BAZA-601471 format. One record per atom (N, C-alpha, C): residue in one letter; x, y, z. Coordinates in steps of 0.001 Angstrom, whole numbers, plus 524288, in hexadecimal, padded with zeros to 5 digits. Last residue first. Layout:
N
AXYZ...
REM end
This chain:
76
H8A51585E497EC0DH8A2E2861EB7F00AH8A6F9864C27F2A5S8A9EC857427E5C1S8A87E85C467E367S8A665860137E75EA8AB5984DB67EA37A8AFC0851607EA9AA8AE62856B77E883S89FD3849907F166S8A2F9849DA7ECBBS8A72784E117ED48P89F1B842997FD70P89E258473E7FA63P8A1C1847747F59EQ89AE8835AA7FE76Q89F71839237FE95Q89E5183DF67FB38V8903383210805EFV8922483314800AAV89697836E38010EP8902D8293C8108CP8902A82E8980E8EP8928382ED98091DQ8883981DDF80F1EQ88D478202381060Q88D68825A080DFES87FBF8179F80C64S87F9C81AC581137S884FE81C97812D8Q87FC78139A80288Q881EC81050806A4Q882438132C80BD5A87C2F81B9E7FC02A87898817447FD23A87A9E813BC80184D881408273A80250D88050823F67FDCFD87D0781F557FF80L87CA38332980828L87EB882DE4808BBL87DB882AE1803B6P87FD9840E080906P87CDA83C80806BEP87FBB8374480787H880D78477A8153EH88360845D181053H8805D8412F80E24G87D7684A6681EEDG87A9484C4F81A62G87CFC84AFA81522Q881C5845FA8275FQ883B184B3082607Q8810584D628212EQ87D3083C30827B8Q87C1A83FD882BE8Q87E048455582ADAD879A983A0C81A12D87BE78387481F18D87AE283CA982318L86E38837ED8124DL8725C83B4281432L874858391F8192FM868F683256806B1M869C7831F480C59M86E8C8355080DDCV86087837687FDB4V866248367F7FECDV866B483680804BBP85546832AF7F67BP857CF8354E7FADEP85D96833CD7FB82N84E65833157ECDDN853B1830F27ED3BN856B5833B07F19FI8446F835CE7E9B9I847A9839D77EC0EI84D608382A7EC2FR8404F82C647E5FBR840BF830D17E26DR84474834F27E489K8409A826017EEC1K843748246A7EA2AK8443E828FD7E669T839EE82B847F558T83F6482B127F6CBT842C38293F7F21DA8306282A897EFCAA8329582FA07F0E4A8385A82F5C7F239V82EBF81FB17EFF2V82F73822687EAF2V83204827AA7EBD2Y82DAB81E0B7FAD7Y831AC81B547F7D4Y832DD81E307F2C4A82511824637FD61A82A26825687FFC3A82E98822CE7FCC5F81D4381F687F749F81EA7824DF7F659F82406826257F89AV81CFF815967FC2DV81E7C816017F69CV8201981B937F55CL819B48188D80648L81EA1815D280578L8208A816537FFE1I80FF381D0D803F2I8140E8204280637I8196681DB58058BG80AAA814348003FG80B85818927FCCFG80FC381C347FEE5C80A5980E218094CC80D4780C42804CCC80E6C8109180101F8039D814A380F2DF808E18138081105F80C4C8119980C81T7FA828142A80912T7FD1481924809FBT802B88184280BA0V7F7F280996809FFV7F91A80BC1804D8V7FC01810E880550F7F62680913814F0F7FA1D805DF8126DF7FBC78081980D30V7EDB580FFA8162BV7F2A98110C818ECV7F72780DF38165DI7E63580ABD81035I7E7DF8101880EBEI7ED048114B8113EA7E5578017581610A7E7198013B81097A7E8F88069480ECBL7E14B8058881F53L7E6738030181F54L7E8A380282819C9V7D782808F681BD3V7DB4880CBB81DF2V7E0C680A5B81DE3I7D3257FF5B818E8I7D3D380374814F5I7D7D38076A816DBS7D2D77FA2E82267S7D6157F7FC81E34S7D7067FC17819E5L7CB928008E827B3L7D1008002282994L7D4917FE0B82558P7C2417FEE28225DP7C4C2803FC82201P7CA7A803DF823EBT7C28A7F22181C56T7C17D7F58C820B7T7C4227FAD981FEAV7BCBF7EA638141FV7C0E87EE4F813FFV7BF757F25181843P7BA2C7DCFB81635P7B8907E25D816CAP7BD4F7E60B816D5S7BAE67D3D480C72S7BD607D5BC8112BS7BC067DB6A811CAR7AECB7CE2A808A6R7B34F7D16A8078CR7B5D87D2F480CA4K7A9467C21A806FDK7AA677C64580AC4K7AF527C92480928V79FA17BDD57FF47V7A5347BEBA7FF38V7A6407C349802E4V7963C7B4867FFC4V797A07B99E801D6V79D7E7B9F8801FBP7910C7AE7E7F474P794757AE387F90AP7961F7B3C57FAC6E783B17B07B7F190E789267B1057F013E78C967B0AC7F4F7V779097A8A67EFF4V77BEF7AB937F3C9V781A47ABB67F239P770317AA447E54CP774757A75A7E7E6P777727AAD87EBA9T763037ADB87E7D9T7680D7AEEE7E54CT76C6F7AC037E81CS75A4E7A2F87E92DS75C357A8157EA9ES7616B7A8FD7E7AFF74FCD79C9E7E412F7558B79CFD7E3C7F757227A28A7E518T745CD795407E94FT747B079A597E7A5T74DAD79A637E7E5P73E9978A767E4D8P742F478C807E7F9P744C0791BF7E5CFM730D378B6F7E477M735C478AF97E192M73A3878D027E50FT7274D784647EAC9T72A697890F7EA7AT72F8C787FC7E7B2V71B6177FEA7E72EV720E577E8E7E77EV723F97839B7E70AG71152782377E56AG712FB782277EAC3G718AA780B57EB7AN710FD782717DA82N70E5477E617DD70N7100277E067E309H70FC478B1A7D1CAH7122A78B407D6F4H70F387875B7DA68M7131578A197C46CM70F8778A377C8B8M71287789B07CDBF
REM end
């Protein structure tokens, strides 16, 4: 029966609001630029390791690792 007494109503529990950090278009563009730059660095490193470049002096003669001219062999 309903004797004029109101029953308390229970609402759904309020969940805590978790704020996410907004991802702005600028941060997306900067992330793309960063990843592209790192990719270019890795590609350049791998390409130069594969090619194995030889340093030349001012006359076009190859240099050894200590930056001194390589002596031409006697067979030339």
